[in-house]
C-alpha positions as CSV (number, residue, x, y, z in Angstrom):
1,X,-0.6,12.4,-11.3
2,X,1.7,13.0,-14.3
3,X,3.6,16.3,-14.3
4,X,5.4,16.7,-17.5
5,X,6.8,19.3,-19.9
6,X,6.0,19.4,-23.5
7,X,9.6,19.9,-24.4
8,X,11.0,16.8,-22.7
9,X,12.4,14.2,-25.0
10,X,10.7,10.8,-25.5
11,X,12.6,7.7,-24.6
12,X,14.1,5.8,-27.6
13,X,15.1,2.1,-27.5
14,X,16.9,2.0,-24.1
15,X,16.7,3.4,-20.6
16,X,19.0,3.4,-17.6
17,X,17.4,3.6,-14.1
18,X,19.0,4.1,-10.7
19,X,17.3,2.2,-7.8
20,X,18.1,1.2,-4.3
21,X,19.0,-2.5,-3.9
22,X,21.5,-4.1,-1.6
23,X,19.7,-7.2,-0.2
24,X,18.7,-9.0,-3.4
25,X,21.3,-11.6,-4.1
26,X,19.2,-13.9,-6.3
27,X,16.3,-13.3,-8.7
28,X,13.4,-15.0,-6.9
29,X,10.2,-13.3,-8.0
30,X,8.0,-15.4,-5.7
31,X,10.0,-14.2,-2.7
32,X,11.0,-10.5,-3.3
33,X,13.1,-8.9,-0.6
34,X,13.1,-5.2,-1.7
35,X,10.5,-2.8,-2.7
36,X,12.3,-1.4,-5.7
37,X,13.0,-4.8,-7.1
38,X,9.3,-5.5,-7.5
39,X,9.1,-2.9,-10.3
40,X,11.7,-5.0,-12.2
41,X,9.9,-8.3,-11.5
42,X,6.6,-6.8,-12.8
43,X,8.2,-6.2,-16.2
44,X,9.5,-9.8,-16.4
45,X,6.7,-11.9,-14.8
46,X,2.9,-11.7,-15.3
47,X,0.0,-12.8,-13.1
48,X,-3.5,-14.1,-13.7
49,X,-5.0,-10.7,-12.9
50,X,-3.7,-7.1,-13.1
51,X,-5.2,-4.0,-11.6
52,X,-6.0,-1.2,-14.2
53,X,-6.0,2.6,-13.9
54,X,-9.4,2.5,-12.3
55,X,-8.2,0.0,-9.7
56,X,-10.4,-2.7,-11.2
57,X,-9.2,-6.3,-11.8
58,X,-8.6,-7.3,-15.4
59,X,-7.4,-10.4,-17.0
60,X,-3.7,-10.8,-17.8
61,X,-2.8,-14.5,-18.1
62,X,-6.4,-15.3,-17.4
63,X,-8.5,-14.6,-20.4
64,X,-11.8,-15.1,-18.5
65,X,-13.2,-16.6,-15.3
66,X,-16.4,-17.4,-13.5
67,X,-17.4,-18.3,-10.0
68,X,-20.0,-20.7,-8.5
69,X,-23.2,-19.3,-7.2
70,X,-21.9,-19.4,-3.6
71,X,-18.5,-18.0,-4.5
72,X,-16.7,-21.0,-3.2
73,X,-15.2,-22.1,-6.5
74,X,-13.6,-19.9,-9.1
75,X,-12.6,-21.2,-12.5
76,X,-10.0,-19.3,-14.6
77,X,-9.3,-19.9,-18.3
78,X,-5.8,-19.1,-19.5
79,X,-5.0,-17.0,-22.5
80,X,-4.0,-19.2,-25.4
81,X,-0.6,-19.1,-27.1
82,X,1.4,-17.6,-24.2
83,X,5.0,-18.6,-23.9
84,X,7.7,-18.1,-21.3
85,X,10.8,-16.3,-22.5
86,X,12.6,-19.6,-23.0
87,X,10.0,-20.7,-25.5
88,X,8.1,-23.2,-23.3
89,X,4.3,-22.8,-23.3
90,X,2.4,-21.5,-20.2
91,X,0.1,-24.1,-18.7
92,X,-2.3,-24.2,-15.8
93,X,0.2,-26.4,-13.9
94,X,2.6,-23.4,-13.8
95,X,0.0,-21.2,-12.2
96,X,-0.8,-23.9,-9.6
97,X,2.9,-24.6,-8.8
98,X,3.6,-20.8,-8.3
99,X,0.6,-20.4,-6.0
100,X,1.4,-23.5,-4.0
101,X,5.0,-22.3,-3.5
102,X,3.6,-19.1,-2.1
103,X,1.0,-20.9,0.1
104,X,3.5,-23.4,1.5
105,X,5.8,-20.5,2.5
106,X,2.9,-18.6,4.0
107,X,1.8,-21.5,6.1
108,X,5.4,-22.6,7.2
109,X,5.5,-21.9,10.9
110,X,9.2,-22.7,11.0
111,X,10.2,-19.4,9.2
112,X,9.7,-15.8,10.2
113,X,9.5,-14.4,6.7
114,X,6.4,-15.7,5.0
115,X,6.9,-13.8,1.9
116,X,5.4,-10.7,0.2
117,X,2.4,-12.6,-1.2
118,X,1.6,-14.4,2.1
119,X,-2.0,-13.0,2.2
120,X,-2.9,-15.4,-0.5
121,X,-3.4,-18.0,2.2
122,X,-6.4,-16.1,3.5
123,X,-8.2,-16.6,0.1
124,X,-7.2,-20.0,-1.3
125,X,-8.0,-23.3,0.4
126,X,-7.0,-25.3,-2.7
127,X,-5.8,-24.7,-6.2
128,X,-5.6,-27.2,-9.1
129,X,-5.5,-27.6,-12.8
130,X,-8.5,-29.3,-14.5
131,X,-6.6,-29.3,-17.8
132,X,-3.6,-27.4,-19.3
133,X,-5.6,-24.2,-19.7
134,X,-8.0,-24.2,-16.7
135,X,-7.2,-23.3,-13.1
136,X,-9.7,-24.1,-10.4
137,X,-9.5,-22.3,-7.0
138,X,-11.6,-23.3,-4.0
139,X,-11.7,-20.4,-1.6
140,X,-11.3,-20.1,2.1
141,X,-13.7,-18.0,4.2
142,X,-12.9,-15.0,2.1
143,X,-15.0,-16.2,-0.8
144,X,-15.3,-12.8,-2.4
145,X,-14.6,-10.3,-5.1
146,X,-11.4,-9.5,-3.2
147,X,-9.9,-12.8,-4.3
148,X,-9.2,-11.3,-7.8
149,X,-6.9,-8.7,-6.2
150,X,-4.9,-11.5,-4.5
151,X,-4.2,-13.2,-7.8
152,X,-1.6,-10.6,-8.8
153,X,1.3,-12.8,-7.9
154,X,3.9,-13.7,-10.6
155,X,3.7,-17.0,-12.5
156,X,6.9,-18.9,-13.2
157,X,7.4,-22.4,-14.8
158,X,6.4,-25.2,-12.4
159,X,9.9,-26.7,-12.5
160,X,11.5,-23.5,-11.5
161,X,9.4,-22.1,-8.6
162,X,12.4,-22.2,-6.2
163,X,15.2,-21.6,-8.7
164,X,17.1,-18.5,-9.5
165,X,16.1,-16.3,-12.4
166,X,13.2,-18.3,-13.8
167,X,11.8,-17.3,-17.2
168,X,8.7,-15.2,-17.3
169,X,5.9,-14.4,-19.7
170,X,6.2,-10.6,-19.5
171,X,7.5,-8.1,-22.0
172,X,11.1,-8.3,-20.8
173,X,13.6,-11.0,-19.7
174,X,16.6,-10.6,-17.4
175,X,19.7,-11.0,-19.5
176,X,22.3,-10.3,-16.7
177,X,22.0,-9.8,-13.0
178,X,24.9,-8.8,-10.8
179,X,23.9,-8.5,-7.1
180,X,24.6,-5.0,-5.8
181,X,25.7,-3.7,-9.2
182,X,23.2,-3.9,-12.0
183,X,20.4,-5.8,-13.8
184,X,20.1,-5.7,-17.6
185,X,16.6,-6.4,-19.1
186,X,16.0,-7.1,-22.8
187,X,12.7,-7.3,-24.7
188,X,11.2,-10.8,-24.6
189,X,11.0,-12.0,-28.2
190,X,8.4,-14.6,-27.1
191,X,6.0,-12.1,-25.5
192,X,2.4,-12.6,-26.5
193,X,1.8,-8.9,-27.2
194,X,3.5,-6.5,-29.6
195,X,7.2,-5.9,-29.0
196,X,8.0,-2.9,-26.8
197,X,9.7,0.2,-28.3
198,X,12.1,0.3,-25.3
199,X,14.2,-2.8,-26.1
200,X,16.7,-2.6,-23.2
201,X,16.4,-1.4,-19.6
202,X,19.5,-1.2,-17.4
203,X,19.0,-0.9,-13.6
204,X,22.0,0.5,-11.7
205,X,21.9,-0.5,-8.0
206,X,22.8,1.8,-5.1
207,X,23.1,1.3,-1.4
208,X,21.2,4.4,-0.3
209,X,18.6,6.9,-1.6
210,X,21.2,9.6,-1.4
211,X,23.4,7.6,-3.8
212,X,20.4,7.1,-6.1
213,X,19.7,10.9,-6.3
214,X,23.4,11.6,-6.8
215,X,23.5,9.4,-9.9
216,X,20.5,11.3,-11.3
217,X,22.1,14.7,-10.6
218,X,25.3,13.7,-12.3
219,X,23.4,12.2,-15.3
220,X,24.8,8.7,-14.7
221,X,21.2,7.4,-15.1
222,X,18.2,8.5,-17.1
223,X,15.6,8.0,-14.4
224,X,15.2,7.2,-10.7
225,X,12.3,6.6,-8.3
226,X,12.3,7.4,-4.6
227,X,10.0,8.0,-1.6
228,X,12.6,10.4,-0.1
229,X,11.2,13.8,0.9
230,X,14.3,15.3,-0.8
231,X,12.7,14.6,-4.2
232,X,10.0,17.2,-3.6
233,X,12.5,19.9,-4.7
234,X,12.6,18.5,-8.2
235,X,10.1,20.0,-10.6
236,X,9.4,19.3,-14.3
237,X,11.4,21.4,-16.6
238,X,12.8,21.4,-20.1
239,X,15.2,18.6,-19.4
240,X,13.5,16.6,-16.7
241,X,10.1,15.2,-15.8
242,X,8.7,14.7,-12.3
243,X,6.0,12.1,-12.0
244,X,4.3,11.4,-8.7
245,X,3.3,7.9,-7.7
246,X,1.3,6.6,-4.8
247,X,2.6,4.2,-2.3
248,X,0.7,1.6,-0.3
249,X,1.8,3.3,2.9
250,X,-1.2,4.7,4.9
251,X,-0.3,7.0,7.8
252,X,-2.7,6.9,10.7
253,X,-3.1,8.4,14.1
254,X,-4.1,5.5,16.3
255,X,-6.2,6.2,19.4
256,X,-6.5,3.6,22.1
257,X,-10.3,3.2,22.5
258,X,-9.8,1.5,25.8
259,X,-8.1,4.5,27.4
260,X,-10.2,6.3,30.0
261,X,-9.7,9.7,28.3
262,X,-10.4,8.6,24.7
263,X,-14.1,8.3,24.6
264,X,-15.9,8.7,21.3
265,X,-16.5,12.4,21.8
266,X,-12.8,13.0,22.6
267,X,-11.8,11.0,19.5
268,X,-14.2,13.0,17.4
269,X,-12.8,16.3,18.9
270,X,-9.3,15.2,17.9
271,X,-10.5,14.5,14.4
272,X,-12.0,18.0,14.2
273,X,-8.6,19.7,14.8
274,X,-6.0,17.6,13.1
275,X,-5.2,19.5,9.9
276,X,-3.6,17.0,7.5
277,X,-3.0,19.5,4.7
278,X,-0.8,21.5,7.1
279,X,1.2,18.4,8.0
280,X,1.6,17.4,4.3
281,X,2.8,20.9,3.4
282,X,5.1,21.6,6.3
283,X,6.5,18.2,7.0
284,X,6.2,16.1,3.8
285,X,6.8,18.9,1.3
286,X,3.6,17.8,-0.5
287,X,4.6,14.2,-1.0
288,X,1.4,12.8,0.5
289,X,-2.3,12.7,-0.3
290,X,-4.9,13.5,2.3
291,X,-7.4,10.7,3.1
292,X,-10.2,10.4,5.6
293,X,-10.7,6.7,5.0
294,X,-8.5,3.6,4.6
295,X,-8.9,3.7,0.8
296,X,-7.3,5.9,-1.9
297,X,-9.4,9.0,-2.8
298,X,-10.9,9.1,-6.2
299,X,-11.1,5.3,-6.6
300,X,-14.4,3.3,-6.7
301,X,-13.7,2.1,-3.2
302,X,-13.7,5.5,-1.5
303,X,-16.9,6.7,-0.1
304,X,-16.8,10.4,-0.9
305,X,-20.2,11.2,0.6
306,X,-18.9,11.4,4.1
307,X,-17.0,14.7,4.0
308,X,-19.2,16.3,6.6
309,X,-17.7,14.0,9.3
310,X,-14.2,15.4,8.6
311,X,-14.7,19.1,8.7
312,X,-12.1,21.0,10.7
313,X,-13.8,23.0,13.4
314,X,-12.2,24.0,16.7
315,X,-15.5,25.2,18.2
316,X,-17.1,21.9,17.5
317,X,-14.1,20.1,19.0
318,X,-14.5,22.2,22.2
319,X,-18.2,21.4,22.3
320,X,-17.5,17.7,22.0
321,X,-15.0,17.9,24.8
322,X,-17.4,19.8,27.0
323,X,-20.1,17.2,26.3
324,X,-17.7,14.5,27.5
325,X,-17.3,16.4,30.8
326,X,-13.9,18.1,30.2
327,X,-13.4,21.6,31.4
328,X,-10.5,23.8,32.6
329,X,-11.3,24.2,36.3
330,X,-7.9,25.7,37.2
331,X,-7.6,27.8,34.0
332,X,-4.1,26.5,33.1
333,X,-5.0,25.7,29.5
334,X,-5.2,22.0,30.0
335,X,-8.7,20.3,30.3
336,X,-9.5,18.3,33.4
337,X,-12.5,16.6,35.1
338,X,-13.4,14.6,38.2
339,X,-13.2,10.8,37.6
340,X,-15.5,8.2,39.1
341,X,-13.4,8.3,42.4
342,X,-13.8,12.1,42.7
343,X,-10.2,12.7,41.7
344,X,-9.3,15.6,39.4
345,X,-7.6,14.2,36.3
346,X,-6.0,16.2,33.4
347,X,-6.6,15.4,29.8
348,X,-3.0,14.2,29.2
349,X,-2.2,11.6,26.5
350,X,0.9,9.5,25.9
351,X,1.8,10.0,22.3
352,X,4.2,7.5,20.7
353,X,5.9,7.6,17.4
354,X,8.7,5.7,15.5
355,X,11.0,6.8,12.8
356,X,12.1,5.2,9.5
357,X,15.7,5.3,8.2
358,X,16.2,8.1,5.7
359,X,12.7,9.4,6.3
360,X,12.9,10.7,9.8
361,X,10.0,13.1,9.6
362,X,7.3,11.4,11.6
363,X,8.4,13.0,14.9
364,X,7.9,16.4,13.2
365,X,4.4,15.4,12.2
366,X,3.7,14.3,15.7
367,X,4.8,17.6,17.1
368,X,2.5,19.4,14.7
369,X,-0.4,17.3,15.8
370,X,0.5,17.9,19.5
371,X,0.4,21.7,18.8
372,X,-3.1,21.3,17.2
373,X,-4.4,19.3,20.2
374,X,-3.0,21.9,22.7
375,X,-5.1,24.5,21.1
376,X,-8.2,22.8,22.5
377,X,-6.7,21.9,25.8
378,X,-5.4,18.4,25.2
379,X,-1.9,17.9,26.6
380,X,0.5,15.3,25.2
381,X,3.9,13.8,25.8
382,X,5.7,12.7,22.7
383,X,8.0,9.7,22.9
384,X,10.0,8.6,19.8
385,X,11.1,5.0,19.8
386,X,12.0,2.1,17.6
387,X,9.4,0.2,15.6
388,X,9.8,-3.0,17.7
389,X,9.4,-1.1,20.9
390,X,6.3,0.7,19.7
391,X,4.8,-2.6,18.3
392,X,5.1,-4.1,21.8
393,X,3.2,-1.2,23.3
394,X,0.5,-1.3,20.7
395,X,0.0,-5.0,21.2
396,X,-0.2,-4.5,25.0
397,X,-2.5,-1.5,24.7
398,X,0.0,0.6,26.6
399,X,-0.5,3.9,24.8
400,X,-3.0,6.6,24.1
401,X,-2.0,8.0,20.7
402,X,0.4,6.5,18.2
403,X,1.5,7.9,14.8
404,X,2.1,4.8,12.6
405,X,1.8,3.6,9.0
406,X,0.2,0.5,7.6
407,X,1.5,-1.2,4.4
408,X,-1.9,-1.8,2.9
409,X,-2.5,-4.9,0.9
410,X,-3.7,-4.8,-2.8
411,X,-6.9,-6.4,-1.6
412,X,-9.4,-3.7,-0.6
413,X,-10.4,-5.2,2.8
414,X,-9.9,-3.1,6.0
415,X,-11.1,-5.9,8.3
416,X,-7.7,-6.6,9.7
417,X,-7.8,-3.2,11.5
418,X,-11.5,-2.9,12.2
419,X,-12.8,-6.3,13.2
420,X,-12.9,-7.1,16.9
421,X,-9.8,-8.9,18.0
422,X,-8.1,-8.8,14.6
423,X,-4.3,-8.6,14.4
424,X,-4.1,-5.0,13.1
425,X,-6.8,-3.7,15.4
426,X,-4.4,-2.0,17.8
427,X,-7.0,0.6,18.9
428,X,-9.1,-2.0,20.7
429,X,-12.1,-0.8,18.7
430,X,-15.1,-3.1,19.4
431,X,-18.2,-3.0,17.2
432,X,-20.3,-6.0,16.4
433,X,-21.9,-4.0,13.7
434,X,-18.5,-3.3,12.1
435,X,-17.4,-6.9,12.5
436,X,-20.6,-8.2,10.9
437,X,-20.2,-5.8,7.9
438,X,-16.5,-6.9,7.4
439,X,-17.7,-10.5,7.4
440,X,-20.4,-9.6,4.9
441,X,-17.8,-8.0,2.7
442,X,-16.1,-11.3,2.4
443,X,-19.1,-13.0,0.9
444,X,-19.6,-10.5,-2.0
445,X,-18.7,-11.9,-5.4
446,X,-19.5,-8.9,-7.6
447,X,-17.9,-5.4,-7.7
448,X,-21.2,-3.7,-7.1
449,X,-22.0,-5.8,-4.0
450,X,-18.5,-5.4,-2.7
451,X,-18.6,-1.6,-3.2
452,X,-21.9,-1.3,-1.4
453,X,-20.6,-3.1,1.7
454,X,-17.3,-1.1,1.6
455,X,-19.2,2.1,1.6
456,X,-21.3,1.0,4.6
457,X,-18.1,0.1,6.5
458,X,-16.7,3.5,5.8
459,X,-19.9,5.2,7.1
460,X,-19.6,3.2,10.3
461,X,-16.0,4.1,10.5
462,X,-16.8,7.8,10.1
463,X,-19.5,7.6,12.8
464,X,-17.4,5.7,15.4
465,X,-14.1,7.4,14.7
466,X,-11.9,4.6,16.1
467,X,-8.8,6.2,14.7
468,X,-7.7,8.7,12.1
469,X,-6.6,8.0,8.6
470,X,-4.3,10.9,7.7
471,X,-2.6,10.6,4.3
472,X,-1.1,8.2,1.8
473,X,2.6,8.7,1.3
474,X,3.7,9.6,-2.2
475,X,7.0,9.2,-4.1
476,X,8.5,10.6,-7.3
477,X,9.9,9.3,-10.5
478,X,12.5,11.7,-11.9
479,X,13.2,11.1,-15.6
480,X,14.7,12.7,-18.6
481,X,12.4,10.8,-20.9
482,X,8.7,10.2,-21.0
483,X,8.1,6.5,-20.9
484,X,4.5,5.9,-19.9
485,X,1.1,7.4,-20.2
486,X,-0.7,5.4,-17.5
487,X,-2.8,7.6,-15.3
488,X,-2.3,5.8,-12.0
489,X,1.3,5.2,-11.3
490,X,1.6,2.9,-8.3
491,X,4.4,1.5,-6.1
492,X,5.7,-1.9,-7.0
493,X,4.9,-1.3,-10.7
494,X,6.5,2.0,-11.4
495,X,7.4,1.2,-15.0
496,X,3.9,0.0,-15.8
497,X,3.1,1.1,-19.3
498,X,6.6,1.3,-20.7
499,X,6.0,-1.9,-22.7
500,X,3.2,-0.3,-24.6
501,X,4.4,3.3,-24.8
502,X,4.7,4.9,-28.2
503,X,5.8,8.6,-28.6
């Protein structure tokens, strides 16, 4: 969503941005350490594939590609006459070396940090160059259309995969980098496309989000980007633009499917009373987008035919609870029923939540949800804890409700949270139908086939209600200059479009 003012100035040939960065000591694009640095890397380094405004894969360094009939082998043909910023030509060996570096790190059991691009290991069993302009990938069990989304990793020269500040093929090059201080980008004279109008970009580093915002308020920088709720107060005006961007952070209300109380009817009842729009308005100041499914609304992946499953209806919630045997025998406002041993049990749920530094709002969201549940007779006890402590409880299944977020991968594949026994399936949801559909998804080699299976997966998700998808977190770019006209501004590539912007 682009919120702009017609009177705002257009950027000229330089831009100064304030970002948060304190951990990045070396420029290593294959091993990024900080979220905000990825937007810098995406201006300097390019990938085989990029994702367009419609969230469809398009060729970047790959000019074309084809797959074998069984989807096990994919062949990519590189764009001709592409050079790194130091003047050396791009070859297929550079792509292969970059991918192998990522794969080696992802498969190294001696390290704890397997890298930002570690999911590549789930798609590639081998990668090779058949000649200087052709890359051949043999896939693992995920021989599918989703592979293209995994090929958005940066490509660097084969001789520099582990070295500091390797040259890239993108529109900019890094002239100077001072850790904890600044990074100075200049237009890459060897870029294979037309030279960008914005010739220089300076990034000023700050330790905290508060420091980033202070730099903007005191006009020390032209633009900033932040996920802080505090940015919601900034609106577009005559001297400043406010551009919303979507993050990859999906907030969910997990429900332990193995808990005695959380039968399908109870889970559906909870779904019928949790008002995400109220949470977004009251807690997140509008910096979130409601979603009912684990995909972003408005994209080709999202099954928008399922809205009837997600209607708010307290009467329906009460009906569902009654059908599950819950009533209020002592009229104290909390539902109860006799269990299999003839003991009266109350509908009381353990509700766990964790907080994030500088964004300590999740407990407030949990309290709102608890209030909504109390209106239909469900009692909760909220316990805020650290992420490691909550993770241990999720793994052990020692919880009833948990308000958490998932950092969703670029690949549109929800199997990690829906397939029986998978690592992200903390709800203990068990469905052979769902598992089979997720496995079927990973055999689809076309967008149409992939979409059809995705939509069936979402239909099953809506029917079974294993947990609730609540909203996608949003962030804001605040800038004094218009610098892009892209429709879909996404985290990790927040300056996408600056290289081709013309006022």
